[in-house]
N, C-alpha and C positions, 0 to 999 in steps of 0.2 A: 519724252514725257509728253508732248504736244500731239506728236505723231500718232501714240499709241493712243492717246485721251481721243484723238480725233476718228482713228478706226472705229473702234469700240463704239463712239458717238452717232458716228453714223448709221454702224451696224444695229446699235438698239433703235434709232429712228425710223430705220427701214423694216425690222418687225413690227414696230407699233402702227408703219402704215398699213403692212400686210393684214395685221389682225385687223386693224378697222377697215379695210375692204370685205374682207371675210366675213366680220363682223354684220354690214351693210348688206352684203349677198345673202346672209343667212335671214336676216329680220326682210330685207326687200321683196327678196324674189321668193321664197320658201314660204315665207308666213302673209306676203300681201292679201291673196287671195282668204285665207283664212280669217283675217282682220277684217275685210271687208264682209266675209259672212258674219263674224259675231257683229257690226254695223247694225246689217240688216235687221238681225235677228233683234238688235235691241230696238230696233226704232219701228221697223214696219208694222209692229204689232196696234203698236198707238196711233199710226198715221191710218192704218187700215180702220181701226175704229171712228176716227174721225171721220175718215170718206163714208163708209158706212151709215154714218149720222147725216152726214150732209145729202149721202142719197134719199134717206129717209124723209129728210125735209123736201125734197126737188120735188118727192111724188105726192106732196100736199101742199106745194106752193108755199115754202116757208124759208126756202133756201138760202136768201139771204139772211134773216134773223140767225140762221143755225152757223154760218159762214162765219158771222162777226162771233158769235158764242165760241166755234171752234179757233180763230183768230185770237182771242182773249186766253185761251188756254195752252197755247203753246209760246214759247220764249222767243221763238224768231218766227220771220213772216211767213203767212198762210196765203197765197193768192190762187186765183181762179184763171187757168188759161186754156186754150185749145192748143190738141194736139192732135194730127193727123191719125186717123183711125185705123190708117192701113198698118201704122207702129201697135203690134200686139203685144201688149203687156197690162200687168196688172198694178204690181207696183215696183218702181226700180229707182236705181240711183242714177245721176245725172252731172256732169261736167258743165257747168255754168258759161264758163267761157266758151266751151266748143258748141254748145247749143242755145246761145243768144241769151239767156239769163242773167249773165254778170259772173262777176267772180265768185269762186267757191263751188260748194259742193252742194245739189238740192235735192228731192227725194219729189218723183211723179206719180201719184195713185189716179188712174183713170177713175169715173164717176162710175160709168159702164163701158163694157167691152166694144160698144159699134158707137161711142158717141165722143166727140172730139173735147167735150169738156172734162176737163183734169186739174187738179187740186195741186198746187206746186206750193212746195214746204221748203223754205230756206231762204238764203243759204244757211246753212249749218254752223253752229259753232265749230271753230277751228281748234283745234290743241295747241296749247301753247308752245312755239318753236324758241330757241334762243337767235338773239340776232347775230349778223355777221360781228360784231365789236366782241361780243360774248363770247361766240365761237372761236374767234382768233385768238381771246386772253385764254379761254380752256385749254385750247391747243399749243399756246406758248407757255402756261404754266405746266403743262404735262411734260414739254420738253425742258423746260428749265429745271423741271423735281428729277428729271432721266438724266440730263448733265451732271448735277449736282450728288446725286446717286452712284455714277458711274467714276466721279470724280473721286470720293469716300471711299469706293471699293477696289480702284486702281492705285491708290495711294500706296498701301503697304506693298503691293506687286512691285510697283516702279522703284519703290525703296530697296527691294531684295535684290532686284535685278542690277540697280546701281550700286549695292553692294560688291556683287560676281564681278561685275564691270571694274569696281575699284582694285578689288584683290586680283584679278587677271591682269590689268594695266600695272599694279606692283609686281606680280610674278614676271611677267614677258619686261621689264624692266631692269630683273635682276636679284629681286628682293624676295626670296623663294621662304621668307618667315612668315607673309602675307598670309590671313586666313579671312574667311568671313564669320563675322561675329554671330553668334548662336542667339540672335533676339528674334521676338515673334513666333505667331504658329504657320505662317506660310512659308512654303518650298523648304521644311526640314529636311526630308529625304536630298534634295538638290545641293543644300549646305552643306549638309555630311557629306554627300558623294564629293563635292566639290574640294572640302577641305582634305578628305581621305587621297582624294587624288594631289592636293598640293604636297602632303605631307610625303608621299610617293615619290614626287618628282623633286623633292628636297632630299629625301634619302639616297636616292639614287644618284642625284647631282653630286650629293656629299662622298657617297660610296665611289664614284667614278673619280673625283680630284684625290681621296684618300688611297687609292688604288693607283693613280698614276705616281702620285708622292713614293708609294711603296714602292712602286718596279721600279722607279729610276733609281730607288738606296738599293732595292736588290742587285740590279743591273751592273751596278757600280763596282762591285766586288770581284766576278769575274773576268769584267773587264781590265778590270785594274791589271789582275792576275795575267791576263793576257799581254797587254802593253809590257810588264815586266819580265813575263818569259822571252817576248821576243826580242828586249834590249840585250838580256842576256845572253840569246843563241849568238847575235850578230858577234860574239867573241866569246871565247872560252874555248877546250878540246872538245874532243866529239863526246866523250862521256857527260860531261855538261850540256851538252846539247840537246844528248839523247834523254837528259832528265827533265829540261826544259821542254821538250816535245810530249814528253807524258804530264807533264803540267798544264800546256797549251789544251792538251786531250782532254783531261780533268775538267778545264774550266771550260772549254764546250760542251762539253756532255752537262755539266750544270747549267749552263744557257739552254739546254736542250729540254733539260727537267724543267728549269721555270718557264718556258716559253710555252710548253706544255700544258701544265698546270695552269698557266693564266688563262689560255685557252678554253682549257676545261670549268675553270670560272664564269669566264664573260658568257661561254654557251648558256651557261645554266640562269645567266640573270634574265628574268621575265618570259622565262619559257615553262610553261605547263609539262607536268612528266606526263609521260604516253602510258598510263595505265591500261596494259596489252591482255590482263586475264589473271587466271589464277596461277601463280608460280609454286614450285616445289623450294621453298627456302634452303632446306638443309644441302639439296643438290648443288644450288651455286655456292654455299661455304665450303661445302667439300671440294668443288672445282678450284676455289682462291687458295684453300691451304695446299692444295697439291701442286700448285702454282710456285707457292712462295716457300714452302716447307724445304725443298733440296736448298736453296740459298741458303739457310740458315739449319745446318745442322746440328748446332750445338745447343737450341732451341726447341722444346717439344712445344707442339700447336694440338691441342683436346678440343673436340667439340665435344657438346654438352648432349647429353641422352635425346633429350624433348628435339633437338636440332640434328641431331645423326640420323635418327629414325627413318626420319626421311618423309615424315609424315603431316609437317608442319607447312600449312598452304597459304598464301598470302598474295591479295589484290597489288599489285607492286607492276612499276616499271622495271624488269629485270636488267636491264641493263646498268640502271641509275642504283639498284639495290646491288648487285655485283661489285659497284664500285666504291659503295659505301664500306662492304664490308673488306674491300683490299685496301683501300684505305685505313681502316681501323688496324686491323692486321698486321699492317706494314709498318704501322707508329707503332704498335707494342712490340714489334719484334726489334725495332731500333732500341729500344729502352730495357726490356727484359732480360733477366740473368739469366733465367733456364726455362720457363713455361709463359705460354700465353692460352688462356680458354675462351671460347666462345660458346655462349649461354642462351638459352631462350626459351622463354614462356610466354604461354597462350594466356589473355582474359576475356571477357564479356566482349570488349570492344575495341581490343588494341593485340598487338605482337609486341615483346618487349624482348630485343635482344643486346645483351651485355659482351664487350670486351677486356677482357682483363690481363693486367701482367703482372710480373711480381720484380719491377722495375722501382727507380726512384721516387715516381710519382711525379704529380703536380701541385705545385704549391695552392693552399684554398684561394687566395687570394689572385692566382692567375687562372683560376679553372673557366671564369667565364671568358676571360678576355682573348685567350689562345683559340677563341672560337672566331675572332675575326680574323681576315685576309693579311698576311704578312706577320703575322704576332706568333713569336716562341715564347716559351718559357724562360725564363732568367737561367742565363748559362748554358744555352741549346744553342749550336750552330750548325746543326743536321737541317737536311732538307731545305725547304722555301716559305715556308708558312702559311702555305693554300689547302692543306690535305684537309685539316677538318673544318674548314669552314667552307668548303666545298661537300662536306657531310652534311653538314646543317643546311646547307641551301638546298639539298635534296630532302632532307627530311621536311624543311619547310613547303617545299612543292606537293609532297604527300600528306602535308596537314600535320606532319609528325613533327617531334621533338627530338633533342640530344642534348645529354647532361654529363658532367665530369665530375667523379667522385673518387674517393681511395678504393680500392679492392680488398679484398680479404686478406692480402697478402701483404698490405702497404704499398702496392704498388698505386697503377692508375685502372681505373674503371671509367670505360667510356659506353653510356647508357644510350640506348634509341629506341623510341616508339611509334610503331608504326602504325595508324588507325586500320581497324581493320573495314575496308570500304567495300560495297557491293559488287562482288565481281559481275561486270558486263558479261551480258548474252552474246556467243560468238556465232 
């Protein structure tokens, strides 16, 4: 607080001093000649009249009486002096100290062009000036008022920075719930940005912690199967060994799938989708169906007319969109009895894609929960529980959304909403 105050105070004092110097230059240099001319115009007329009056008396021998009369008309002294005729002037100002007349400013008015006789008016009255004590008192008062105002202006700023520092210290110490109180009008955007950052950090750390716990739990199952199979392989006949080797192979495949899904989920963390251009969504959906259909010949995969005609376009990341379709169709095929349907419709500001199956569906209380990593519906033992969470993360990166509901055949419907971004020019 003290250092910040001193910096601002020294800066303001410097500005005030600079402003004073500029003002002095403006008034002292630029207007000095004009001010002197104003003084001449104001005083020289009366001085010339007095000089002409004295000259009139000089011609008639009554100059002493007229000089006395002139002296009575002026509030400052008027005397007669001798000036070298070689100095050509009619009426002029004189610095008394420089020309030997004493302190102050004087006016010289020559009686005749070739005569040394000259009327000396002055010293002229001096404009009142503040004393050194008054000047120092005034400057000190200005600086004191500046210090007070700076302190008052900086106080809310310093308080806000202290709140930011306190919250940052608490977060650095492990308290991820620390936030800046939303008080006052200063730095509202900074407070909001800091709190958003803190919330994001808390969410990420919490997600990572939950993810590690879930991964540890998920890894135990295939590892336990591997250890159990290894123990059995050490004993038993050839057929039993073959059976246990097949079990080991299955467990290894499960581990491969888990690692692949986990890597995919982590790669999507905090990475913005690369929206590359205008994509034909129907072509991607058809490609996914062609890849998955041969593996599930007992289930019919139908693509809706809007999607099948191939004219539906969207500004999406093609690889991410294909991953979403693949995950959703694979999930639907896992639970469907006889049919999976892909449909799409286009609205003014979005594209809505739905995947329906005729399986058992998802209980209403589980529909939001199964979108979390490693969470499965009650009684579900297949998969690793990352497919839907990957879908949601991709939709979030596209500023879209995903929702689970019941399909028309009482199975499961997954609805994804893809905003219609402006397609970047290539």
